[in-house]
N, C-alpha and C positions, 0 to 999 in steps of 0.2 A: 241422840248421837249426831255428830257431824258426818255426813255421807256425801261422797263425790260420785256422781253417776257419769261415766264416760259413754259417749254415744247417746246422750240424753235427748236428742231430737228424733231418734229412730222409732221404729214400730214398737219395740219393747222398752227401749230406754225412756221414752217420754211417759208412758203410763206407769212405769216403775218409779220414776221421780215423783209423780203425783201421789202414788200409793204410799211411798215412804214419807213424803211431806205430810200427808194426812194423818199418819201414825205418830206424828210429833217430832220427827227427825229434822235437823237443819240440812237442807239439800242444796247442793250446787251441781250444775250440769256442764259438761263439755261436749262440743261437737264441731266438726269442720264442714258439715253440710255435704259431705261426699255422697251420702245416700240420695239426696236430691239431685246431685250432679249425674248420678247413674241414669235417672229418668230422662234428663236432658240428652244424655248420650244415646240412649236406646229409643228415644222418641215415644215413650210411654208415660203413664202417670198412675198414681194411686187411684183406685176406684172411688174411695171416700176422700174428698178434698181436705187438705190440711193447710193451716195458715203458718205464717212466719213464727219462728221460735219466740221472738220477743213478744209477739201478739199472744201467743199461747201463755206465756208467763204472766202477762197482764190479766188475761182472762182468769187464770188460776187465782191470782191475788183478789180479783173482783168477787169470785164465788166462794172463796175459802178464807180470805183474809191472811193467807200465808204467802211468803215470798220464796221464790226459787232463784238463786243467783246463777247467771249464765256466763260461760267463758267460750270464746271462739278460737279454735286453734287445732293443731294437728299433733298427734302423739309421736309421729316420726321426727318431730322437732324436740330434741331433748331439753333445750332451754325453756320451751313452753311448758313441757311436762313438769319440770322442776319448779317453775314459777307458780303454776296452778296448785301444786301440792303445798308449797310454802304459803300461799295465800289463803287456802281453805283449811289447812291443818286437819284433815279428815281422820276419823277413827276407822272408817271403812271406805273402800273404793269398789264400786260396782262397775265392772268393765264389759260394756257392750260394743265398744268402739272398733269393730272390725268389719271388713267386707265379708258378708255372710252368705253369699250365693255360690253354690257349687257350679251351676251352669256358667255364671259370669267368669269364674276362674278357669273355665275350660274353653273359652271363646278362641283364644290364641295365646301365643307366647307372651305378648305384652300384658294381657290381662292376668295370666298366671303369675308372672313376675310381680306385677303390681299387687296382687292379692297377698302374696307371701311377704313382700317387703312391708306393705302397710300393716299386716297383722302381726308378724313376728317382730319386726323392728319396733313397732309401737309398744308392744308388750314388754320387750326388753328395756326400752327407755323407762317405762313405768316401774319395772322391777328395780332398776338402778336408782331411780328417784326415791322410792320407798326405802331402799337399803341405806341411802345416804342421809335421808331426812328423819325417818321415824320407822323403825323396824317393828313397832307394835301395830302399825296400820294393817287391818285385815283386808286382804284382796279377795274379792268375790268375782270370779272370772267366768264368763259364759263360754262353756265348751260345747261339745255336740256328741250325741250318741253315734254320729257317723264316724267318729274316730275308731270305733271298734270294728266296723264293717258288719258282716253277717257270718260269723264263725259257726261251725257245726257243733259247738258246745255252748253251755250256758254262759252268758255275759255277766261278770261280776261288777261290783261298783269300784272301778279303778284299779284294783289289785286282785291277784289270784295266788293261792298257795300252790306251789309246784314241788313235787318230789321227783328228783332226778338222780339215778344211780345211788340211791340210798340216802341222799341228803335232801333236806326240805328248806324252802325259803319262801317268803312272800314277796312277789315281784309285780311290777306294773303289768296290767292285763295287756296281752299282745294287741297291736293296732293294725287294722287293715283298711285304711281310709280309701274313699272312693273317688276323690277329686283333689285338685291342687288346693282348693279351699279346705277340705277336711285335713289334708296334710299340714296346712298352716296351723290348724288347731292342735294336731299331734306335736308339732314343734313347740307351740306355746306350752303345752302340758309338761313336756320334758324340761323346758327352761324354767317354768315356775317351780317344779319339783326340785330342780337343782338349786335354785335360789333359796328355797326354804331350807335345804340341807346345809348350804355353806354359809348363809347369812342369818339363819334363824328367823326368816320371815314366816308369816302365817297366811295360808291361802286355802280357799275352797274353790274347787273346779266343778262347775255345774254342767254336767254332760246332758244337755237338753235334747229332747225329742222335737218333733215338728209341732209348732204352736198353731192353734186355730182360735178364731174369735177376734173381734174388733172393738167391742165395747167393754168398759170396766166401770166400776162404781164411780170413779172420778171423771172419766172422759165424757160420760153422759150428762154431766152437770152444766155444760155449756158447749155450743157447737164448735167454738174455737179450740176446745180441748181434745178434739177427735184425733185418733191415731190412724196410721195407714191401713189400707186393705189392698194387698198386692195379688194380682191374678195372672200376670204375664208369664211367658214361658221361661223367663230367666229368674225373676225374684218371687214369682207367685208360688204359694204352697198348694199342694194337691187338692185339699178340700176347698180352698178358695176358688181354684180353677173350675172344679166340678160345679160349684154353686153358680158361678157366673155363666158357665156353659148352659146349665139347665135353664136359667132365667132368659137367656137370649135364644133359646130353642136350638142350640148346637148339641150334637151328641157328646156325651162325656167321654173324653179320649183317655183310655187306659193304656199306658205304655206296656207293650209286650203282653204277657199273659196276665199281669196284674197281681202276681203272687208276691211281689216285693212287700215285705212287712216292716213297719217302723213303729217306734214309740211315739205316742201323741200326748199332748196336754193342752188344756184350755188356757187362754191368756190369763184368766183369773188365778190359775194355779202357778203360772210363771211368777206373778207378782208375790204370791204367798211364799213360794220357795225362796225367792231372793230375800224376802223379809225374814224368813226363818234362819237363813244362812247368816245374814247380817247380825241378827239379834242373838245368835248362838255361835260366836266366832270360834275359829280354829285356835288351837294352842300355839304358842311360840315355837317355831321350827316345824310345825305340822303342815303337811300338804295332804288334804283330804279330797275325795271325789264323791259327789252325789250324782246318781243317775236321775235326771230330772224329767220324768214322764210318768203318766198314770195308767195308760192303756196301750195296747198294741193292735194295729189293724193292718190288713193288706190293702193295697191300692184297689183291688177288685171289690173288697168289702166296703170301702168308703164310697166307691162309685154306686154300688148297689143301694147303700143307705140313702144317698142323695136322690137317686132315681125313685126310690120308694116314697120318700117324703114329698118330693116334688109332684109325683103322680104321673107325669107324662114324658119325662126325660128318657132318652135312649142311651145305651152304653155301646161304645165301639172300641175295638182294640187297634192300636197303631204301632208301628215299629218303635222299639225302645231306643231313644237317643243315647242312653247311658250304657256303659259297660258294667253290668252288675248281674248277680244271680236273680232270675225272675221267679224262682221257687226255692225256698231255703228254710232251714230251721231258724227260729228266733225266739229266744227266751232270755230276758235280761232282768237282773235284780234291780229293785228300786224301793228299798225299805228305809233308808236312812232319813229321808225327808218325812216319811210317814211316822217314823219314831220321834221326830221333832214336833209333830202335831199337824202335819198337812192333812186337810180334809178335801179330797179330790172332787172336782166338778167333772163328771163323766160325759162322754159324747152320746147324747140322747137325740131322739127325733126332734125334740123341742129346740135343742141347740142348733141342729142342722136347719130347722125352720127359721131360726133367727138369722143365720148366715144367709139363707135364701132371701130373707126380708131385706137385709142390707144390700144385697146384689140387686134386688128389684127396685129399691129406692133410688139407686144410682145407675140404673141400666143405661141411661142416655150417655154415660161417660165411658161405656165399654168400647174398647177397640178390639174387634174380633181378630185382627191380624196379629195382635200382640200375644195371643194365647198360644199360637202354634209353636211347637218346639223347633228351634233353629240352631241349637248348639249340640253338635254330634261329638261325643267323646272320642270317636275313632279318627277324627280329623284334627290336624294340628292348627288349622285356621278355619274359622266359621264367620259368617256374616252376622251382624247384630240382629236383634229381635225384629225390627222393622226395616225399612229401606235405608236405615243408617242415619242416626242423628250424628252430630259432631262428636269428636273424641273428647272424653271428659277432661283429659289433661290439657286440651287446647281451649277450654271454655273459660269465659270470665266467671267470677263468683256470682251466684244469684244475688239479687238486690238486698236480701235480708242477711246475707252471710257476713259482710264486712271482710276484713283481711284475715284469711285463715292462718296466717303465720304471726299475727299480732297477739302477744300474750296479755290481753286485756279483757276485762269483763265486757260482755256485749251489752 
């Protein structure tokens, strides 16, 4: 198939592009390098160094003999979106190209507005381009389990059957998002479902849990193919943070009581889920939702696991910066991807040991100040993670980015 991967320079977008390429698909990627800009803004960096996108693509051709075509541009530019779709004529579009951090969206008004405009407008432009050029294109969109929140009932996969005053209907599952980022994903879901209904588009919304892992079968083939490992207080995920803290001898900081429970999945399963969704497309006019996770853990459980595997790490509780339930019921359905053939990679001691190994290998790159939580949901204005890098909107493009508004192949 011809597949277009949006956000193909990112933590998940890059290994997804390689995974799909290796499976025989003709892959093109789009990115505006905003994720790299966020690091400049906050004065932090990925623990595992990554190289320029063009260098990544050259390395992939060197080790695999396969080509990945790259486009540099921004989805909030409708002309660029239309140009790329016309140039690539994809059968499927995998959409990772959104600002993905809840803490980042809660820094202040500017970051909240940026997150919602970037995410919602970019997706709207994509929907219009698909509707105008080829309504058979299958949109595979990365959503989040965070759209649902933590209700005191079971979470279904996208929809729930409701009986009210003697009448029954199947309706979208109620959403209780926990940040302006999660709200942007809720808006996306509503817009995509609407576009499928009125234009007959086909779409799969992958409500993904928290992803862990840094190495895939493709990224280990060459050092230049490595993907990110974020551990900072804004973009770093909880398991990464615990592993880095353990390696540098810092107590594992559990927010609040640690009872917050979330769906989790290995990066290998993310790739497999996207592949399954792409290779088993939705029908014309169908908007379907897959809950993309394999296991659920509380924050305290994950801290205990890392401490046990590491052997000497201590666990400490710190005030929770988020406004969320610290103890709650959590049971979510996740059967549709299993029905398509997903074979999960579960979180074992060996997996934690491998993450600790990555952290140990690059421990000299750890910035302890970047780990502390500096974004408080209760405040309308927060300082950035460190003493404040320049604002991303005032930065020049990184050397490898080119012009983010030019609708050309990189």
